[in-house]
mmCIF file of the C-alpha atoms, coordinates in Angstrom:
data_MODEL
# 
_entry.id   MODEL 
# 
loop_
_atom_site.group_PDB 
_atom_site.id 
_atom_site.type_symbol 
_atom_site.label_atom_id 
_atom_site.label_alt_id 
_atom_site.label_comp_id 
_atom_site.label_asym_id 
_atom_site.label_entity_id 
_atom_site.label_seq_id 
_atom_site.pdbx_PDB_ins_code 
_atom_site.Cartn_x 
_atom_site.Cartn_y 
_atom_site.Cartn_z 
_atom_site.occupancy 
_atom_site.B_iso_or_equiv 
_atom_site.pdbx_formal_charge 
_atom_site.auth_seq_id 
_atom_site.auth_comp_id 
_atom_site.auth_asym_id 
_atom_site.auth_atom_id 
_atom_site.pdbx_PDB_model_num 
ATOM 1   C CA . MET A 1 1   ? 31.417 40.560 31.966 1.00 0.00 ? 1   MET A CA 1 
ATOM 2   C CA . LYS A 1 2   ? 30.382 44.107 31.059 1.00 0.00 ? 2   LYS A CA 1 
ATOM 3   C CA . GLN A 1 3   ? 31.628 45.435 34.392 1.00 0.00 ? 3   GLN A CA 1 
ATOM 4   C CA . LEU A 1 4   ? 34.975 43.678 33.958 1.00 0.00 ? 4   LEU A CA 1 
ATOM 5   C CA . ARG A 1 5   ? 35.410 45.084 30.457 1.00 0.00 ? 5   ARG A CA 1 
ATOM 6   C CA . SER A 1 6   ? 35.352 48.576 31.948 1.00 0.00 ? 6   SER A CA 1 
ATOM 7   C CA . VAL A 1 7   ? 38.402 47.640 34.058 1.00 0.00 ? 7   VAL A CA 1 
ATOM 8   C CA . LEU A 1 8   ? 40.307 45.788 31.301 1.00 0.00 ? 8   LEU A CA 1 
ATOM 9   C CA . PHE A 1 9   ? 41.603 48.201 28.710 1.00 0.00 ? 9   PHE A CA 1 
ATOM 10  C CA . SER A 1 10  ? 44.118 46.204 26.697 1.00 0.00 ? 10  SER A CA 1 
ATOM 11  C CA . GLU A 1 11  ? 43.146 42.525 26.691 1.00 0.00 ? 11  GLU A CA 1 
ATOM 12  C CA . VAL A 1 12  ? 40.151 40.609 25.439 1.00 0.00 ? 12  VAL A CA 1 
ATOM 13  C CA . ILE A 1 13  ? 38.298 38.573 28.064 1.00 0.00 ? 13  ILE A CA 1 
ATOM 14  C CA . LEU A 1 14  ? 38.044 34.976 26.852 1.00 0.00 ? 14  LEU A CA 1 
ATOM 15  C CA . ALA A 1 15  ? 35.931 33.873 29.813 1.00 0.00 ? 15  ALA A CA 1 
ATOM 16  C CA . ALA A 1 16  ? 34.981 35.030 33.297 1.00 0.00 ? 16  ALA A CA 1 
ATOM 17  C CA . ALA A 1 17  ? 33.327 33.422 36.297 1.00 0.00 ? 17  ALA A CA 1 
ATOM 18  C CA . SER A 1 18  ? 31.925 34.542 39.598 1.00 0.00 ? 18  SER A CA 1 
ATOM 19  C CA . VAL A 1 19  ? 33.663 32.775 42.503 1.00 0.00 ? 19  VAL A CA 1 
ATOM 20  C CA . ARG A 1 20  ? 33.666 32.968 46.294 1.00 0.00 ? 20  ARG A CA 1 
ATOM 21  C CA . PRO A 1 21  ? 36.776 32.882 48.499 1.00 0.00 ? 21  PRO A CA 1 
ATOM 22  C CA . LYS A 1 22  ? 37.110 30.265 51.219 1.00 0.00 ? 22  LYS A CA 1 
ATOM 23  C CA . GLY A 1 23  ? 35.402 31.652 54.332 1.00 0.00 ? 23  GLY A CA 1 
ATOM 24  C CA . TRP A 1 24  ? 32.922 33.811 52.427 1.00 0.00 ? 24  TRP A CA 1 
ATOM 25  C CA . MET A 1 25  ? 29.912 31.961 53.851 1.00 0.00 ? 25  MET A CA 1 
ATOM 26  C CA . LYS A 1 26  ? 31.159 32.616 57.383 1.00 0.00 ? 26  LYS A CA 1 
ATOM 27  C CA . VAL A 1 27  ? 31.339 36.338 56.574 1.00 0.00 ? 27  VAL A CA 1 
ATOM 28  C CA . ALA A 1 28  ? 27.911 36.293 54.910 1.00 0.00 ? 28  ALA A CA 1 
ATOM 29  C CA . LEU A 1 29  ? 26.309 34.654 57.949 1.00 0.00 ? 29  LEU A CA 1 
ATOM 30  C CA . ALA A 1 30  ? 28.200 36.792 60.472 1.00 0.00 ? 30  ALA A CA 1 
ATOM 31  C CA . PRO A 1 31  ? 25.347 39.258 61.133 1.00 0.00 ? 31  PRO A CA 1 
ATOM 32  C CA . ALA A 1 32  ? 23.281 36.358 62.500 1.00 0.00 ? 32  ALA A CA 1 
ATOM 33  C CA . LEU A 1 33  ? 25.984 35.659 65.093 1.00 0.00 ? 33  LEU A CA 1 
ATOM 34  C CA . GLY A 1 34  ? 25.433 38.894 66.994 1.00 0.00 ? 34  GLY A CA 1 
ATOM 35  C CA . TRP A 1 35  ? 28.339 40.279 68.958 1.00 0.00 ? 35  TRP A CA 1 
ATOM 36  C CA . TRP A 1 36  ? 30.464 37.191 68.174 1.00 0.00 ? 36  TRP A CA 1 
ATOM 37  C CA . ALA A 1 37  ? 30.537 38.096 64.471 1.00 0.00 ? 37  ALA A CA 1 
ATOM 38  C CA . PRO A 1 38  ? 33.685 40.270 64.516 1.00 0.00 ? 38  PRO A CA 1 
ATOM 39  C CA . TYR A 1 39  ? 35.637 37.541 66.295 1.00 0.00 ? 39  TYR A CA 1 
ATOM 40  C CA . LEU A 1 40  ? 34.531 34.639 64.125 1.00 0.00 ? 40  LEU A CA 1 
ATOM 41  C CA . ALA A 1 41  ? 34.649 36.315 60.718 1.00 0.00 ? 41  ALA A CA 1 
ATOM 42  C CA . ARG A 1 42  ? 37.649 38.596 61.221 1.00 0.00 ? 42  ARG A CA 1 
ATOM 43  C CA . HIS A 1 43  ? 40.174 36.937 58.895 1.00 0.00 ? 43  HIS A CA 1 
ATOM 44  C CA . ALA A 1 44  ? 37.865 34.358 57.340 1.00 0.00 ? 44  ALA A CA 1 
ATOM 45  C CA . THR A 1 45  ? 38.788 35.085 53.718 1.00 0.00 ? 45  THR A CA 1 
ATOM 46  C CA . ASP A 1 46  ? 42.411 36.243 54.101 1.00 0.00 ? 46  ASP A CA 1 
ATOM 47  C CA . PRO A 1 47  ? 44.320 37.096 51.908 1.00 0.00 ? 47  PRO A CA 1 
ATOM 48  C CA . LEU A 1 48  ? 41.313 37.858 49.689 1.00 0.00 ? 48  LEU A CA 1 
ATOM 49  C CA . PRO A 1 49  ? 38.604 40.445 50.367 1.00 0.00 ? 49  PRO A CA 1 
ATOM 50  C CA . PRO A 1 50  ? 35.285 39.150 51.783 1.00 0.00 ? 50  PRO A CA 1 
ATOM 51  C CA . THR A 1 51  ? 33.307 39.817 48.592 1.00 0.00 ? 51  THR A CA 1 
ATOM 52  C CA . ILE A 1 52  ? 32.219 37.937 45.508 1.00 0.00 ? 52  ILE A CA 1 
ATOM 53  C CA . LEU A 1 53  ? 35.224 37.683 43.191 1.00 0.00 ? 53  LEU A CA 1 
ATOM 54  C CA . TYR A 1 54  ? 35.495 37.431 39.423 1.00 0.00 ? 54  TYR A CA 1 
ATOM 55  C CA . LEU A 1 55  ? 38.063 35.167 37.810 1.00 0.00 ? 55  LEU A CA 1 
ATOM 56  C CA . ALA A 1 56  ? 38.781 36.354 34.255 1.00 0.00 ? 56  ALA A CA 1 
ATOM 57  C CA . VAL A 1 57  ? 40.841 34.565 31.604 1.00 0.00 ? 57  VAL A CA 1 
ATOM 58  C CA . THR A 1 58  ? 42.599 36.568 28.881 1.00 0.00 ? 58  THR A CA 1 
ATOM 59  C CA . PRO A 1 59  ? 44.888 35.239 26.113 1.00 0.00 ? 59  PRO A CA 1 
ATOM 60  C CA . VAL A 1 60  ? 48.023 36.021 28.162 1.00 0.00 ? 60  VAL A CA 1 
ATOM 61  C CA . ASP A 1 61  ? 46.991 35.742 31.819 1.00 0.00 ? 61  ASP A CA 1 
ATOM 62  C CA . ILE A 1 62  ? 44.340 35.196 34.462 1.00 0.00 ? 62  ILE A CA 1 
ATOM 63  C CA . ARG A 1 63  ? 43.020 38.067 36.549 1.00 0.00 ? 63  ARG A CA 1 
ATOM 64  C CA . LEU A 1 64  ? 41.187 38.226 39.831 1.00 0.00 ? 64  LEU A CA 1 
ATOM 65  C CA . PHE A 1 65  ? 38.752 41.063 40.509 1.00 0.00 ? 65  PHE A CA 1 
ATOM 66  C CA . SER A 1 66  ? 36.693 42.072 43.507 1.00 0.00 ? 66  SER A CA 1 
ATOM 67  C CA . LYS A 1 67  ? 33.414 43.935 43.380 1.00 0.00 ? 67  LYS A CA 1 
ATOM 68  C CA . PRO A 1 68  ? 32.255 45.318 46.714 1.00 0.00 ? 68  PRO A CA 1 
ATOM 69  C CA . GLY A 1 69  ? 28.582 46.173 46.989 1.00 0.00 ? 69  GLY A CA 1 
ATOM 70  C CA . LEU A 1 70  ? 27.633 49.517 45.418 1.00 0.00 ? 70  LEU A CA 1 
ATOM 71  C CA . SER A 1 71  ? 31.127 49.977 43.991 1.00 0.00 ? 71  SER A CA 1 
ATOM 72  C CA . ALA A 1 72  ? 33.038 49.450 40.773 1.00 0.00 ? 72  ALA A CA 1 
ATOM 73  C CA . PRO A 1 73  ? 35.152 46.303 40.371 1.00 0.00 ? 73  PRO A CA 1 
ATOM 74  C CA . PHE A 1 74  ? 38.876 46.543 41.027 1.00 0.00 ? 74  PHE A CA 1 
ATOM 75  C CA . GLU A 1 75  ? 41.728 44.238 40.110 1.00 0.00 ? 75  GLU A CA 1 
ATOM 76  C CA . ILE A 1 76  ? 43.345 42.205 42.879 1.00 0.00 ? 76  ILE A CA 1 
ATOM 77  C CA . GLY A 1 77  ? 46.074 40.807 40.662 1.00 0.00 ? 77  GLY A CA 1 
ATOM 78  C CA . ARG A 1 78  ? 47.079 39.196 37.392 1.00 0.00 ? 78  ARG A CA 1 
ATOM 79  C CA . TRP A 1 79  ? 49.240 36.181 36.735 1.00 0.00 ? 79  TRP A CA 1 
ATOM 80  C CA . LYS A 1 80  ? 50.755 35.215 33.394 1.00 0.00 ? 80  LYS A CA 1 
ATOM 81  C CA . ARG A 1 81  ? 50.133 31.761 31.968 1.00 0.00 ? 81  ARG A CA 1 
ATOM 82  C CA . GLY A 1 82  ? 52.566 29.259 33.430 1.00 0.00 ? 82  GLY A CA 1 
ATOM 83  C CA . SER A 1 83  ? 53.381 31.408 36.479 1.00 0.00 ? 83  SER A CA 1 
ATOM 84  C CA . TYR A 1 84  ? 50.722 29.917 38.757 1.00 0.00 ? 84  TYR A CA 1 
ATOM 85  C CA . GLN A 1 85  ? 49.604 26.458 39.809 1.00 0.00 ? 85  GLN A CA 1 
ATOM 86  C CA . ALA A 1 86  ? 45.992 25.311 39.835 1.00 0.00 ? 86  ALA A CA 1 
ATOM 87  C CA . SER A 1 87  ? 43.955 22.248 40.699 1.00 0.00 ? 87  SER A CA 1 
ATOM 88  C CA . ILE A 1 88  ? 40.276 21.483 41.035 1.00 0.00 ? 88  ILE A CA 1 
ATOM 89  C CA . ALA A 1 89  ? 38.129 19.264 43.226 1.00 0.00 ? 89  ALA A CA 1 
ATOM 90  C CA . GLU A 1 90  ? 34.583 18.599 42.142 1.00 0.00 ? 90  GLU A CA 1 
ATOM 91  C CA . SER A 1 91  ? 31.758 17.863 44.570 1.00 0.00 ? 91  SER A CA 1 
ATOM 92  C CA . ALA A 1 92  ? 28.100 17.164 43.881 1.00 0.00 ? 92  ALA A CA 1 
ATOM 93  C CA . LEU A 1 93  ? 27.097 20.839 43.851 1.00 0.00 ? 93  LEU A CA 1 
ATOM 94  C CA . SER A 1 94  ? 30.223 22.933 43.474 1.00 0.00 ? 94  SER A CA 1 
ATOM 95  C CA . LEU A 1 95  ? 33.812 23.224 42.318 1.00 0.00 ? 95  LEU A CA 1 
ATOM 96  C CA . LYS A 1 96  ? 36.742 23.894 44.641 1.00 0.00 ? 96  LYS A CA 1 
ATOM 97  C CA . ILE A 1 97  ? 39.531 25.693 42.826 1.00 0.00 ? 97  ILE A CA 1 
ATOM 98  C CA . ASP A 1 98  ? 42.945 25.750 44.506 1.00 0.00 ? 98  ASP A CA 1 
ATOM 99  C CA . LEU A 1 99  ? 45.393 28.323 43.169 1.00 0.00 ? 99  LEU A CA 1 
ATOM 100 C CA . GLU A 1 100 ? 49.005 28.954 44.156 1.00 0.00 ? 100 GLU A CA 1 
ATOM 101 C CA . LEU A 1 101 ? 49.564 32.602 43.264 1.00 0.00 ? 101 LEU A CA 1 
ATOM 102 C CA . GLU A 1 102 ? 52.566 34.872 43.598 1.00 0.00 ? 102 GLU A CA 1 
ATOM 103 C CA . ARG A 1 103 ? 52.069 37.488 46.378 1.00 0.00 ? 103 ARG A CA 1 
ATOM 104 C CA . LEU A 1 104 ? 48.853 35.837 47.634 1.00 0.00 ? 104 LEU A CA 1 
ATOM 105 C CA . GLY A 1 105 ? 50.088 32.315 48.248 1.00 0.00 ? 105 GLY A CA 1 
ATOM 106 C CA . ARG A 1 106 ? 47.581 29.490 48.248 1.00 0.00 ? 106 ARG A CA 1 
ATOM 107 C CA . VAL A 1 107 ? 43.936 30.483 47.877 1.00 0.00 ? 107 VAL A CA 1 
ATOM 108 C CA . ARG A 1 108 ? 40.797 28.369 47.579 1.00 0.00 ? 108 ARG A CA 1 
ATOM 109 C CA . LEU A 1 109 ? 37.839 29.557 45.544 1.00 0.00 ? 109 LEU A CA 1 
ATOM 110 C CA . PHE A 1 110 ? 34.369 28.031 45.320 1.00 0.00 ? 110 PHE A CA 1 
ATOM 111 C CA . SER A 1 111 ? 32.027 28.213 42.358 1.00 0.00 ? 111 SER A CA 1 
ATOM 112 C CA . GLY A 1 112 ? 29.013 26.532 40.853 1.00 0.00 ? 112 GLY A CA 1 
ATOM 113 C CA . LYS A 1 113 ? 29.410 23.701 38.386 1.00 0.00 ? 113 LYS A CA 1 
ATOM 114 C CA . ASP A 1 114 ? 28.131 25.907 35.559 1.00 0.00 ? 114 ASP A CA 1 
ATOM 115 C CA . VAL A 1 115 ? 31.509 27.693 35.307 1.00 0.00 ? 115 VAL A CA 1 
ATOM 116 C CA . ARG A 1 116 ? 33.462 24.510 34.538 1.00 0.00 ? 116 ARG A CA 1 
ATOM 117 C CA . PRO A 1 117 ? 34.583 25.753 31.059 1.00 0.00 ? 117 PRO A CA 1 
ATOM 118 C CA . VAL A 1 118 ? 36.173 28.835 32.653 1.00 0.00 ? 118 VAL A CA 1 
ATOM 119 C CA . VAL A 1 119 ? 37.932 26.718 35.277 1.00 0.00 ? 119 VAL A CA 1 
ATOM 120 C CA . ASP A 1 120 ? 39.216 24.391 32.554 1.00 0.00 ? 120 ASP A CA 1 
ATOM 121 C CA . MET A 1 121 ? 40.780 27.398 30.789 1.00 0.00 ? 121 MET A CA 1 
ATOM 122 C CA . VAL A 1 122 ? 42.474 28.391 34.068 1.00 0.00 ? 122 VAL A CA 1 
ATOM 123 C CA . LEU A 1 123 ? 43.815 24.842 34.474 1.00 0.00 ? 123 LEU A CA 1 
ATOM 124 C CA . GLN A 1 124 ? 45.159 24.819 30.890 1.00 0.00 ? 124 GLN A CA 1 
ATOM 125 C CA . GLY A 1 125 ? 47.262 27.911 31.580 1.00 0.00 ? 125 GLY A CA 1 
ATOM 126 C CA . ALA A 1 126 ? 48.657 26.628 34.882 1.00 0.00 ? 126 ALA A CA 1 
ATOM 127 C CA . ALA A 1 127 ? 52.254 25.488 35.327 1.00 0.00 ? 127 ALA A CA 1 
ATOM 128 C CA . GLY A 1 128 ? 50.992 22.373 37.099 1.00 0.00 ? 128 GLY A CA 1 
ATOM 129 C CA . PRO A 1 129 ? 48.783 21.178 39.927 1.00 0.00 ? 129 PRO A CA 1 
ATOM 130 C CA . VAL A 1 130 ? 48.897 22.668 43.409 1.00 0.00 ? 130 VAL A CA 1 
ATOM 131 C CA . ALA A 1 131 ? 50.996 20.541 45.754 1.00 0.00 ? 131 ALA A CA 1 
ATOM 132 C CA . PRO A 1 132 ? 49.041 18.902 48.592 1.00 0.00 ? 132 PRO A CA 1 
ATOM 133 C CA . ALA A 1 133 ? 49.041 20.806 51.886 1.00 0.00 ? 133 ALA A CA 1 
ATOM 134 C CA . THR A 1 134 ? 51.438 19.479 54.504 1.00 0.00 ? 134 THR A CA 1 
# 
């Protein structure tokens, strides 16, 4: 939260959570794959960067940040309440958050179950659920 406050100048952060993009585990395990790694993990997390992400909720919008190792966090984008769609699927150990975002399209984020209150705030600001994939 402290690192995100340095990036946010105008809005108060109501809640924030650390999330992983779909394909992040493939990127994290890529060094163990040897010379196959660049081929298997090339676009694993597209359109998001292959880093841990932070999902922040402010009174007027949600924001997605990336924090590469040994670097300051930077904002990927922000979406006003009601301008995005969101849905959640809960498994035994984690949450799968599906977001339909302008400019990025459909993205899937994974998080631990401990961030459920943050995800609920994201769902409250959504225009509706994400339509099933065809």
